[in-house]
N, C-alpha and C positions, 0 to 999 in steps of 0.2 A: 432791453431785450430786442426791441425793434432795431436799434442802431447796430447791435451785435449781429443780428441776422442779415442786415444790409451789408455789413462789412464782409461777412462770409460769402454771401451771394456774389458780390462784386469781385471777389478775389478768385473765384473758381473759373476754370477754363473747360473742364470736362466732368462727366458724372463720376469718374473714379476718384476725383479729388474731394467729393462731398463727404465721404465717410471720415477721412482723416481730419478734415477741417472741423467737422461737427464734433467728433470725439475730442479733439484738442480743446475746443471751446466748452466742452462739458454738456453738450446737447445729446438728446436721444437721436440715434441714427438707425434707420431701417431701410431695407430694400423691399420692393413689392414687385412680384412677377405676375404677369397676366392681368394687369389693371385694365378695367373697362370703364369708359365714361359713365358717370352717374353712380359708380360703386364707391365704397369707402376705401380710403388710402391709409391702411394701418391705423395707428393711434390718432392720426390727423383728422380722420373722419371723411365726410363728403361735403362738397361745396361747389356751386357753379363756377366760382373763381378758380378753384383748383382744376376743374375740368377744362376751363378755357386755357389755363396756363399749360397744362399737359398736352392738350390738343395742338397748341401752337408750336411745341418743341419738335425738333427732328432728332433722329438718332445722333447721340453725341452732344446734344445741346444741354445747357444748364440755364435755369431762370436767372436773369441778371438782378432781379429784385425778389425778395421773399414774398410768399403769398400768405395772407392772413386767413386762417380757418378757425373760427371761434376765437379762443384766447391764444392760439398758437400761431407761430410763424413757421412756414414750411419753405425749404429750398429744394427745388426739384431738378432732377437730371434724367434723361432718357438714354438707356443703354441699348435698347432694342425696341423696334417698333414694327408691328404687323398691321398692314392696312387691311381693311375689310375686303372680302372676296365678293365682288359685286355679281359675279356669275352665279355663285351659290345663293346669294340673296335673291336673285331673280327667280331661281328655281323654287324657292320657298315662299315667295311673295304672297301667293294666294292663301297658302296655309296659315301664314302669319297674320294676314288680314282677317281670316275667319276666326282665328284664335282670339285676336284682340277685339273683334266685333262681338263675339260671344261673351267675353269677359266684361265688356262695357254694358251689354244688354243685361247680364246677370246683376251687375252692380246697380244699374238703373232700377231694375225690378226690386232688388233688396231695399234700396233707398225709398222707393214708392211704398212698399209694404210697411216699412218702419214708420214713415210719415203718417200713413193711414192709421196704423195701430196707435201711434202717439195721439193723434187727433181724437180717435175713438175713446182712448183712456181719459183724455181731458174732458170729453163730453159725457163721461160716465157710462158709455156703452160697453166698456170692457172693464171687468173687475177681476183682479188677480188675487187669488186666495193663497197668500204665501204660506200660511200654516198647513194647508192641504198639500202644497208642493213639497214642503219640508217633510211631512209625514210619509209621502209617497217615496221620497228618496231613502228614508230610513227603513221602510218596509221592503224595499226591493232586495231580493236575494241576489247574491253574486252569481252570475251566469257563467258556467263553464261550457265550452263547446263540446258537443258529443264526440265520443271517440269514433274514428272511422272503422268500419268493419274490416276485418282481415280476411282475405280470400286465400284459399289454399293455392299453393303454387304447384305447377306440374313438374314432375321430375322426369328426367330422360331415361 
């Protein structure tokens, strides 16, 4: 498999050739539009090696060697590339910082509470009565939202 992927990758000159070469060799071939670093690439999944390879390619380039992602070998080509709009990023910078800071603070607080709760359970300061929780879930009636009142409409 490794040797076959190397042969295919070394024989390619542009992204349009990948589909024909892959199908001829009997491999799964797919295209991905709007790929962003750190996201999954179809069935191949996600990998730092994959991100590095894609980031290094320019429009029209193909990887000269396949990239190993899990048990799979991936040959990549870039047909279109959109660079980040740094002016737009600068406009949103403060908002993004606040969003990330808030998320980090929430995660830190949740981790702290979970650690304290775990420590208290181990010390016997918290006892969870599973049977009581189970009976409460069984007894809870299904709640339906109340209907909104209908107001008369004016007629002309």
